[in-house]
C-alpha positions in Angstrom: 6.4 4.6 157.2 4.5 5.2 160.5 4.0 1.9 162.1 1.7 1.5 165.2 2.0 -2.0 166.9 -0.5 -3.3 169.4 1.7 -5.4 171.9 -0.5 -7.9 174.5 2.2 -10.0 175.8 4.2 -10.1 178.9 6.7 -12.6 177.5 6.5 -13.0 174.0 7.3 -11.1 170.8 10.4 -8.8 172.2 12.4 -10.5 169.2 9.9 -9.9 166.5 10.0 -5.9 167.4 13.7 -5.7 167.1 13.2 -7.0 163.3 10.5 -4.0 162.9 11.9 -0.9 160.9 9.9 2.0 160.8 10.3 6.1 160.2 7.9 6.5 163.1 7.2 3.7 165.7 4.6 3.4 168.3 4.1 0.5 170.8 0.6 0.4 172.1 0.5 -1.8 175.2 -2.7 -3.5 175.7 -4.0 -6.6 177.5 -1.4 -8.4 179.7 1.0 -6.2 177.6 0.7 -3.0 180.0 2.7 -4.8 182.5 5.8 -3.8 180.7 5.0 -0.2 181.3 5.3 -0.4 185.3 7.0 -4.0 186.2 10.5 -4.3 187.6 12.5 -7.5 187.7 15.4 -7.7 189.5 15.4 -3.9 190.0 15.3 -3.4 186.2 12.3 -1.9 183.8 11.0 -3.9 181.2 13.5 -4.5 178.2 10.8 -3.2 175.9 11.1 0.0 177.5 14.7 0.5 176.6 14.2 0.5 172.9 15.0 4.1 171.4 12.8 6.5 169.3 9.8 4.7 170.1 6.3 6.2 171.4 5.0 4.2 174.0 1.3 4.0 175.2 -0.9 2.4 177.9 -4.8 1.5 177.1 -6.2 3.1 180.7 -9.0 0.4 180.8 -6.2 -2.2 180.2 -3.8 -1.2 183.3 -6.8 -0.1 185.5 -8.7 -3.7 185.1 -5.2 -5.1 186.3 -5.3 -2.8 189.3 -2.5 -0.4 188.0 -2.9 3.2 188.3 -1.2 5.7 185.7 1.4 7.1 188.6 2.9 3.5 188.8 3.6 3.8 184.6 7.1 4.8 183.5 7.7 8.3 182.3 8.3 6.8 178.9 4.4 5.5 178.8 1.8 7.7 178.0 -1.6 6.5 179.3 -4.4 6.4 176.4 -8.2 6.2 176.3 -10.3 4.3 173.5 -10.9 7.6 172.2 -7.1 8.6 172.3 -6.3 5.5 170.3 -8.7 5.9 167.7 -6.8 9.4 167.1 -3.5 7.4 167.2 -4.5 4.9 164.6 -6.3 7.1 162.2 -3.7 10.4 162.5 -0.3 9.2 163.7 0.2 6.0 162.3 -0.2 4.5 158.7 -0.1 0.9 159.5 -1.2 -1.1 162.4 0.1 -4.5 163.4 -0.9 -6.8 166.6 1.8 -8.8 168.2 
């Protein structure tokens, strides 16, 4: 199964992600979830980005609204527009969940 996950929290739900199983997993950072793509705490990036075999995306409109520019995102995180997001939903992932 190809699973896309909308992730909108800064501090909640990481343990839920550990329980998800998919052949292809994409995590789409939206809302306050976009902070995972750029913050560093105690010199370390978000534990979310340490997950292996995951495609990470961040909604451009959401990180720009928070004053974050694309050059501040971790190299693992691909910026996507709403149009790109629609393509991901319809072409890359069979099921979508929101955490």
